[in-house]
SESENU-307123 format. One record per atom (N, C-alpha, C, O, CB): z, x, y; atom name; residue number from 1. Coordinates in nm, 2 decimals. Atoms other than C-alpha are relative to their C-alpha. Glycine has a CB too. Example, Ala and Ser with C-alpha at 12.3 -4.5 7.8 and 13.67 -1.06 7.14 Angstrom:
BEGIN
DOKE       w       u       v  pami  loro
DOKE    0.00    0.09   -0.12     N     1
DOKE    0.78    1.23   -0.45    CA     1
DOKE    0.00    0.09    0.12     C     1
DOKE    0.07    0.19    0.12     O     1
DOKE    0.12   -0.10    0.00    CB     1
DOKE    0.00   -0.09   -0.11     N     2
DOKE    0.71    1.37   -0.11    CA     2
DOKE    0.08   -0.08    0.11     C     2
DOKE    0.09   -0.03    0.22     O     2
DOKE   -0.14    0.04    0.05    CB     2
% end
This chain:
BEGIN
DOKE       w       u       v  pami  loro
DOKE    0.10   -0.03    0.01     N     1
DOKE   19.78  -13.95    0.96    CA     1
DOKE   -0.10   -0.10    0.06     C     1
DOKE   -0.07   -0.21    0.04     O     1
DOKE   -0.01    0.03   -0.10    CB     1
DOKE    0.06    0.10   -0.05     N     2
DOKE   19.54  -14.14    1.11    CA     2
DOKE   -0.15    0.03   -0.08     C     2
DOKE   -0.18    0.13   -0.14     O     2
DOKE    0.02   -0.01    0.17    CB     2
DOKE    0.13    0.01    0.07     N     3
DOKE   19.16  -14.23    0.99    CA     3
DOKE   -0.08   -0.07    0.09     C     3
DOKE   -0.06   -0.16    0.17     O     3
DOKE    0.00   -0.09   -0.14    CB     3
DOKE    0.13    0.08   -0.11     N     4
DOKE   18.82  -14.28    1.16    CA     4
DOKE    0.06    0.05    0.14     C     4
DOKE    0.10   -0.03    0.23     O     4
DOKE   -0.01   -0.21   -0.01    CB     4
DOKE   -0.06   -0.01   -0.13     N     5
DOKE   18.95  -14.09    1.44    CA     5
DOKE   -0.03    0.16    0.04     C     5
DOKE    0.06    0.24    0.06     O     5
DOKE    0.18   -0.05   -0.01    CB     5
DOKE    0.06   -0.14   -0.05     N     6
DOKE   18.73  -13.75    1.55    CA     6
DOKE   -0.09   -0.04    0.04     C     6
DOKE   -0.16   -0.14    0.02     O     6
DOKE   -0.01    0.11   -0.07    CB     6
DOKE    0.14    0.00   -0.07     N     7
DOKE   18.48  -13.66    1.74    CA     7
DOKE   -0.12    0.03   -0.08     C     7
DOKE   -0.10    0.06   -0.20     O     7
DOKE   -0.02    0.10    0.12    CB     7
DOKE    0.14   -0.04    0.11     N     8
DOKE   18.11  -13.59    1.61    CA     8
DOKE   -0.01    0.15    0.03     C     8
DOKE   -0.09    0.22   -0.04     O     8
DOKE   -0.17   -0.08    0.05    CB     8
DOKE   -0.02   -0.20   -0.02     N     9
DOKE   18.19  -13.20    1.74    CA     9
DOKE    0.07    0.05   -0.13     C     9
DOKE    0.04    0.15   -0.20     O     9
DOKE    0.13    0.06    0.14    CB     9
DOKE   -0.10   -0.03    0.12     N    10
DOKE   18.46  -13.22    1.49    CA    10
DOKE   -0.06   -0.03   -0.11     C    10
DOKE   -0.06    0.08   -0.17     O    10
DOKE    0.14   -0.08   -0.01    CB    10
DOKE    0.06    0.03    0.08     N    11
DOKE   18.27  -13.37    1.24    CA    11
DOKE   -0.09    0.11   -0.07     C    11
DOKE   -0.08    0.16   -0.19     O    11
DOKE   -0.05   -0.09    0.04    CB    11
DOKE    0.14   -0.10    0.02     N    12
DOKE   17.96  -13.14    1.28    CA    12
DOKE    0.09    0.13   -0.06     C    12
DOKE    0.05    0.17   -0.16     O    12
DOKE   -0.10    0.04    0.19    CB    12
DOKE   -0.08   -0.10    0.02     N    13
DOKE   18.22  -12.85    1.25    CA    13
DOKE    0.06    0.01   -0.16     C    13
DOKE    0.06    0.12   -0.22     O    13
DOKE    0.11    0.00    0.10    CB    13
DOKE   -0.04    0.03    0.10     N    14
DOKE   18.36  -12.99    0.93    CA    14
DOKE   -0.09    0.01   -0.12     C    14
DOKE   -0.08    0.05   -0.24     O    14
DOKE    0.06   -0.10    0.02    CB    14
DOKE    0.11   -0.05    0.10     N    15
DOKE   18.05  -13.00    0.79    CA    15
DOKE   -0.04    0.14   -0.07     C    15
DOKE   -0.06    0.18   -0.18     O    15
DOKE   -0.11   -0.02    0.05    CB    15
DOKE    0.06   -0.16    0.03     N    16
DOKE   17.93  -12.64    0.85    CA    16
DOKE    0.11    0.07   -0.05     C    16
DOKE    0.08    0.18   -0.10     O    16
DOKE   -0.06    0.09    0.13    CB    16
DOKE   -0.09   -0.08    0.10     N    17
DOKE   18.27  -12.53    0.71    CA    17
DOKE   -0.04    0.00   -0.15     C    17
DOKE   -0.08    0.10   -0.22     O    17
DOKE    0.16   -0.07   -0.01    CB    17
DOKE    0.04    0.08    0.14     N    18
DOKE   18.19  -12.75    0.37    CA    18
DOKE   -0.11    0.08   -0.04     C    18
DOKE   -0.11    0.15   -0.14     O    18
DOKE   -0.06   -0.18    0.01    CB    18
DOKE    0.12   -0.08    0.07     N    19
DOKE   17.85  -12.57    0.36    CA    19
DOKE    0.04    0.13   -0.01     C    19
DOKE    0.05    0.16   -0.13     O    19
DOKE   -0.15    0.00    0.08    CB    19
DOKE   -0.04   -0.14   -0.01     N    20
DOKE   17.98  -12.21    0.44    CA    20
DOKE    0.09    0.03   -0.14     C    20
DOKE    0.09    0.14   -0.18     O    20
DOKE    0.10    0.02    0.15    CB    20
DOKE   -0.12   -0.01    0.06     N    21
DOKE   18.27  -12.28    0.15    CA    21
DOKE   -0.14    0.02   -0.14     C    21
DOKE   -0.15    0.11   -0.22     O    21
DOKE    0.13   -0.16    0.02    CB    21
DOKE    0.09   -0.01    0.13     N    22
DOKE   17.96  -12.37   -0.10    CA    22
DOKE   -0.12    0.12    0.01     C    22
DOKE   -0.19    0.13   -0.09     O    22
DOKE   -0.06   -0.14   -0.03    CB    22
DOKE    0.10   -0.08    0.02     N    23
DOKE   17.72  -12.09    0.01    CA    23
DOKE    0.11    0.11   -0.07     C    23
DOKE    0.08    0.13   -0.19     O    23
DOKE   -0.08    0.04    0.13    CB    23
DOKE   -0.09   -0.10    0.02     N    24
DOKE   18.00  -11.83   -0.04    CA    24
DOKE    0.02   -0.02   -0.15     C    24
DOKE    0.02    0.07   -0.23     O    24
DOKE    0.13    0.00    0.11    CB    24
DOKE   -0.01    0.03    0.14     N    25
DOKE   18.06  -12.03   -0.38    CA    25
DOKE   -0.13    0.08   -0.09     C    25
DOKE   -0.12    0.16   -0.19     O    25
DOKE    0.00   -0.17   -0.01    CB    25
DOKE    0.15   -0.02    0.05     N    26
DOKE   17.69  -11.98   -0.47    CA    26
DOKE   -0.03    0.14   -0.03     C    26
DOKE   -0.07    0.19   -0.14     O    26
DOKE   -0.11   -0.04    0.12    CB    26
DOKE    0.02   -0.13    0.01     N    27
DOKE   17.67  -11.60   -0.35    CA    27
DOKE    0.08    0.08   -0.11     C    27
DOKE    0.05    0.18   -0.16     O    27
DOKE    0.01    0.04    0.13    CB    27
DOKE   -0.11   -0.10    0.09     N    28
DOKE   17.97  -11.49   -0.57    CA    28
DOKE   -0.02   -0.09   -0.12     C    28
DOKE    0.08   -0.07   -0.19     O    28
DOKE    0.19    0.02    0.06    CB    28
DOKE    0.02    0.04    0.13     N    29
DOKE   17.85  -11.69   -0.88    CA    29
DOKE    0.15   -0.10   -0.05     C    29
DOKE    0.17   -0.14   -0.16     O    29
DOKE   -0.04    0.15   -0.09    CB    29
DOKE   -0.11    0.08    0.06     N    30
DOKE   18.17  -11.88   -0.88    CA    30
DOKE    0.00   -0.11    0.05     C    30
DOKE    0.05   -0.13    0.16     O    30
DOKE    0.14    0.04    0.02    CB    30
DOKE    0.03    0.13   -0.01     N    31
DOKE   18.06  -12.25   -0.88    CA    31
DOKE    0.14   -0.05    0.00     C    31
DOKE    0.17   -0.12    0.10     O    31
DOKE   -0.10   -0.05   -0.13    CB    31
DOKE   -0.12    0.06   -0.01     N    32
DOKE   18.41  -12.34   -0.94    CA    32
DOKE    0.07    0.00    0.17     C    32
DOKE    0.16   -0.07    0.21     O    32
DOKE    0.08    0.06   -0.11    CB    32
DOKE   -0.05    0.03   -0.12     N    33
DOKE   18.48  -12.28   -0.60    CA    33
DOKE   -0.05   -0.10    0.10     C    33
DOKE    0.01   -0.15    0.19     O    33
DOKE    0.02    0.10    0.05    CB    33
DOKE    0.06    0.10   -0.05     N    34
DOKE   18.23  -12.51   -0.48    CA    34
DOKE    0.10   -0.16    0.02     C    34
DOKE    0.08   -0.25    0.10     O    34
DOKE   -0.12    0.00   -0.10    CB    34
DOKE   -0.08    0.13   -0.02     N    35
DOKE   18.52  -12.77   -0.54    CA    35
DOKE    0.08   -0.01    0.09     C    35
DOKE    0.13   -0.12    0.12     O    35
DOKE    0.06   -0.03   -0.09    CB    35
DOKE   -0.11    0.01   -0.15     N    36
DOKE   18.74  -12.65   -0.26    CA    36
DOKE   -0.11   -0.07    0.13     C    36
DOKE   -0.08   -0.09    0.25     O    36
DOKE    0.06    0.22    0.07    CB    36
DOKE    0.07    0.05   -0.13     N    37
DOKE   18.43  -12.80   -0.04    CA    37
DOKE    0.03   -0.16   -0.01     C    37
DOKE    0.04   -0.22    0.10     O    37
DOKE   -0.18    0.03   -0.01    CB    37
DOKE    0.01    0.11   -0.03     N    38
DOKE   18.47  -13.15   -0.14    CA    38
DOKE    0.14   -0.09    0.06     C    38
DOKE    0.12   -0.21    0.08     O    38
DOKE   -0.06   -0.05   -0.12    CB    38
DOKE   -0.07    0.08   -0.12     N    39
DOKE   18.83  -13.23    0.06    CA    39
DOKE   -0.02    0.02    0.11     C    39
DOKE    0.06   -0.04    0.19     O    39
DOKE    0.13    0.01    0.02    CB    39
DOKE    0.01   -0.06   -0.09     N    40
DOKE   18.67  -13.07    0.35    CA    40
DOKE   -0.11   -0.10    0.04     C    40
DOKE   -0.13   -0.13    0.16     O    40
DOKE   -0.01    0.13   -0.01    CB    40
DOKE    0.11    0.12   -0.02     N    41
DOKE   18.35  -13.36    0.28    CA    41
DOKE    0.10   -0.10    0.05     C    41
DOKE    0.09   -0.16    0.16     O    41
DOKE   -0.08   -0.05   -0.16    CB    41
DOKE   -0.08    0.18   -0.03     N    42
DOKE   18.62  -13.66    0.27    CA    42
DOKE    0.06    0.01    0.10     C    42
DOKE    0.09   -0.08    0.17     O    42
DOKE    0.12   -0.08   -0.11    CB    42
DOKE   -0.09   -0.01   -0.16     N    43
DOKE   18.81  -13.52    0.56    CA    43
DOKE   -0.10   -0.05    0.09     C    43
DOKE   -0.09   -0.16    0.15     O    43
DOKE    0.05    0.16    0.08    CB    43
DOKE    0.08    0.06   -0.06     N    44
DOKE   18.50  -13.52    0.74    CA    44
DOKE   -0.07   -0.15    0.01     C    44
DOKE   -0.07   -0.21    0.12     O    44
DOKE   -0.06    0.07   -0.03    CB    44
DOKE    0.05    0.15    0.03     N    45
DOKE   18.35  -13.86    0.62    CA    45
DOKE    0.11   -0.12    0.04     C    45
DOKE    0.07   -0.23    0.08     O    45
DOKE   -0.02   -0.01   -0.16    CB    45
DOKE   -0.10    0.11    0.00     N    46
DOKE   18.69  -14.04    0.64    CA    46
DOKE    0.06    0.02    0.13     C    46
DOKE    0.14   -0.06    0.15     O    46
DOKE    0.10    0.01   -0.12    CB    46
DOKE   -0.06   -0.02   -0.10     N    47
DOKE   18.79  -13.90    0.97    CA    47
DOKE    0.16    0.06    0.04     C    47
DOKE    0.22    0.07    0.15     O    47
DOKE   -0.02   -0.09    0.03    CB    47
DOKE   -0.18   -0.03    0.03     N    48
DOKE   19.15  -13.78    0.89    CA    48
DOKE    0.04    0.13    0.14     C    48
DOKE   -0.02    0.24    0.15     O    48
DOKE    0.02    0.10   -0.22    CB    48
DOKE   -0.01   -0.08   -0.03     N    49
DOKE   19.31  -13.62    1.16    CA    49
DOKE    0.20    0.00   -0.02     C    49
DOKE    0.26   -0.08   -0.08     O    49
DOKE   -0.09    0.00    0.13    CB    49
DOKE   -0.13    0.02   -0.01     N    50
DOKE   19.68  -13.53    1.21    CA    50
DOKE    0.07    0.00    0.17     C    50
DOKE    0.06    0.08    0.26     O    50
DOKE    0.07    0.11   -0.10    CB    50
DOKE   -0.04   -0.03   -0.17     N    51
DOKE   19.88  -13.66    1.54    CA    51
DOKE    0.11   -0.12   -0.03     C    51
DOKE    0.19   -0.16    0.05     O    51
DOKE   -0.15   -0.03    0.17    CB    51
% end
């Protein structure tokens, strides 16, 4: 795994995915599901890629 090696477009897509997870958790009333957004947040901020 490499760190800090993603494009801006990929970072934006990961942020949208993170927000989608939080919004779905909120609409379902299952706030524990929002914890799943944390690894997505970390991967977007740290720029993890598989190569």
